[in-house]
N, C-alpha and C positions, 0 to 999 in steps of 0.2 A: 452638426456632424455631417460629413459628406456621405453620399450614397455609394457604398461599395458594391451593392448588388448581392450581398451575403445576408442570409437569414440568420436569426439567432441560433437556430439549430445547427446550421453549417459552421458558424463561428465556434460552437462548443464541440462539434464532432471532429473537426480537423485535428486539434491538439489531442483530444482523447484517443482517437484512432492511432495517431503517431506514437503517443505514449504507450498504448497497448501493444503495438507492434514491436517497439524497442524493448519493452519489458519481456515479451514472449520470446524474442530472438536473442536476447542478451546472453543467456546461458549457452545455447548452441554456438554462438559466435565466439564466446570466450573459450569454449572447448576447442574450436577449430584453430584459434590463434595459439593456444597452448600447444596443440599438436604440431603446428607449423614452426614452433620454436621462436615465436615472435615475442621476445621478452624485453622489458624496459632496461635500459642501460643508465645507471645512476652516476651523476657527477662525482668524481673523487674528492673534489674540494667542497662539496655540499655538506649540510648538516649530517652528522654521523648516524642519526636515527633513520635517515632516508636509505641507508644501505640495505635495510631489510626489505625495501621495495624492489631490489634488484631481481630481475627475472619475471616480475608480474607482467602478464600479457599486455601489450600495447597495440596501437592501431585500432582501438575501439571506435575511433571516429568514423571508420568505414560504416559502422552500424548507424551512427547518427546521420551522416550524409545520405546514406542509402535510403533510410526510412523517411527522412525529411523530404528528399527529392520525390519519392513516390507519393507521399502524402500531399505534397504541394500540387503535383500534377493532377492527382485524383481529385483534390479539392477544387481546383480550377475547372476541371471537366464537369464535376457535379454542379458547380455554380453556373456555368455558361454553356455546357454542351460541347466545348472545344478547349484546346490548349493553345493560347495565342503566343505570338513571338515574345511578348513582354515576359511571360512566365518562363519561357525557355531561356531567355537571357539571364534572368535571376538564378535559375538552376545552373546554367552553364558557368557563371562566374564562381558559384560555390564549388562546383565540381573542379573547376580550373585550379582554385587554391588548394583543394583537397589533393589533387595530383602532385602539386609541389610538395605538400606535406608527406604524401605517400613515398615519394622518392627520397625525401630527407629521412624518414623513419626507416626505410629499407636499407639505406646506406649504414645507418647506425647499427642495425641488426647484423648486417653482413660483416661489418668491420669489428663488431663486438665492443664498441665504445660509444660514448655519448655525443660524438661529433658526426654530423651528417654532411649536408651540402655546405659549401663555403658560404659565409655570410653574404658576400657580394653577389654570388651566384643566386642565392635564394632571393635577395632583394631585387635583382634584375628580373627574375621570373615573376615575382609578385607585381612589379611595376608593369610588366608586359601584360599580365592578365587584367590588371586594373585598367590599363590603357585600352584594352579591347572592349571592356565593359563601358567605359566612358565614351568611346567612339560609337558603340551601339546605342547608348542612351541619347547622345547628342543627335545622332541620325534619326532616331525615332521622334524626338521632339521637333526636329526640323520638318519631318513629314507631317506631323500633326499640325504644326503651325501653318503649313501650306494648304491645308484643307479648308474649304469654304466655311466661313463663319467661325473659324477657330480663334480663340483668344489665348492660346498656349504661349509659353515663354520662348519657344523656338530653340535653335541649337545653342549649346553651351558656349559661352565666350571662352577664348583661349585661356584666360587666367583661371576661370572656374574649372575648366577641364583639367588643367594642371593641378589645381588644388584637390579636386576629387580623386585624381589618380594617386596623389601622395597620401591623402587621407585614408583611402581604402587599403593601401599597402600598410600604412601605419596601424590601422585597426587590426589587420591580420597579424602583424607582429605583436601587438599589444595583448591579444588573447593568447598567443603562443607563449608569451612570458608569464601570463597569469596562470598558465597550466602547470603549476609546480607543486600543488598540494591536493590531496584527495578531495574531489568534489568542488574545488574552488572555481575553476573555469566553467564547469558544467552548471553550477548554480548561478553564476554571473550571466551565462548565456540564457538561462530561463528568464532571468530578470530583464535582460535586454530584449529578448524575444517578445515578452508581454508588452513592453513599452513600444516597440516598433509595430506590433499588431494594433495597439490602440491608435497610434498615429496614422497608420495606414487606413484604418476604418474611418477616422475623423476626416482624413483628406479625400476619402472616396477612392483610394488607390487599392483596388481589390487584390492585385497581384502581390503587392508588398504585404498586405494583411494576411493573405493565405500562406505565403512563404514564411512569414514570421510565426504564425500559429503552428505550422508544421515543424519548424525548428524548435519551438518551445516544447511541444509534446515529445519530440524525439530526444531532446536533451534531458527532459524530465524522466523518461524511461531509462535512459542511460545512467542517470544518477543513482538508480537503485543498485547498480553494480559498482559505482565509482566513489560512493561515500566511504569515509574512513572506517575500517581498513579496506582500501580499494581492491576489487577483484580484477579490474581492468582499467587501463588508462586510455584516454582518447588519442594521445599521440599528436604529432604535428599534422597528420592527415585530418584530424578533427579541429584542432585549435586554429590553424591557418584558415581552414574553410569557413569556420563560424565567424571569425573576425572579419574576413573578406566579405562574407554575406551581409553582415550588419553595416559595413561601410557602404556597400552597394545599395542597401535599402535607404540609408540616409541620403545618398546622392539622388536616388529616385524621388525621394520626397523633398529634395532640396532643403534639407534640415541639418546644416553643419553643427549647430549648437546642440541639437538633439543627439547627434552621434557621440559627442564628448560627454554629454550628461548621462545618456543611457549606458555608456561604456566607460564611465569615469574611473572605476577601480583598475581595469586593464590599462588604461592610459597612464594612471599613476604608477603602475608597475613598470611601464615602459620608460617613463620619465626618470624613475629611480635608477634604472640601469644606465641611462644616458648621463645623469648627474654623477654616478659613481665612476664611470669611465673618464669623464672630463676631469673630475677632481683628482683622481689618482694619476692621470697622465700629466696634469699641470702642476700639482702640488705634492704628489706622492702620498697623499692622505685619502682615506675613504670617508665618504659621507655616512654610509651605513655599514653595519657589521658585515652584511652581505647583501647583494642585490640578486634578483628583484626584491622589493621591499618586504614581501611576505617572509623571506628567509631572515631578514633583520629581526622581525618580531619573534620568530622561532628561536633564534640565538639569544634573544633577550629573556627567554624563559617561558614564552607562551606555548601552550599545547597546540598541536596541529588543528584540532577542532575549534579552539578558541579563535585562532587566526581566521579560519574559513568562515565561521559564523559572523565574526565582526566585519569582515570584508563584505560578506553578503548583505549585512545590515546597512553598511555605508552605500553599497551599490543600489540597494532598494530605495533608500531615501533620495539619493541623487536621481535615480530614474523617475521616481514619482514627481520630483520637482521639475525635471526636464519635460515630462509629459504635460504637466499642468501649464508650464510656461509656453510650450509649443502649441498646444491646443488653444490656449487663450490668445495667441498672437493672431492678428488679422491676416 
């Protein structure tokens, strides 16, 4: 295992402190969101039992992103006595995606319906943020490779730069689509966060490990209020940010297979939507009763809790396999 420079105590304290902060701030944040009238808008064509979720406070992702960012910066400071550019880049890409989600959520609230940013506008902004991160990562690798005695990989090749830009945007959208049931996306984020923390520690990439540990703790604390029946939803400000952050971590570790393994369920959700759209437009038939696929299982008679726990289990098994394969690879 690589030397991340983190002690066992620091590895344990970062997620615990993030969890505690999110748990302590959850109730006040929900109160503020409720007073601000920031309520969830439910799709008219969705499962009928979801109509009771209408008006539940949303934008709870502000709590996750805020706590995780502070915990990551504090953890890095505690470990090294400073906050380097690498950590700031990871925090910046997370905040960048959060800003896109915040604008999307705010438009939904202001318009009083479940439609925010246009799909093409949202995708363009996601690609822009992802491109900024890939440019920063490539530049940093080039600088490291130019230093005396370095054996680093150097700047990203154009093909890989394009791949990671698309993968990060796809990861952001995948978690956004998975955020459709109480606790589903939050639990999947905890699973992915643990996986990326292990990979970061194994590779000796301290910044990735610290950021992943902070996100894991923040999402865990948020889940206390997001489990069924949810008292608050993370909204796009949370789901877009978390998916983008995990994509950025995978790019940092140069682990494309780990990204899809640790985030398998969200990507399945995304693929189910793509398959549904293509099938309906080309044949007029639907592959699923409703997409994303978690709605298909709901309409097939599964309870919300059953869907969530089953998807968590699948995600956990996939993540465990991805970590074992990635750590075992030379």
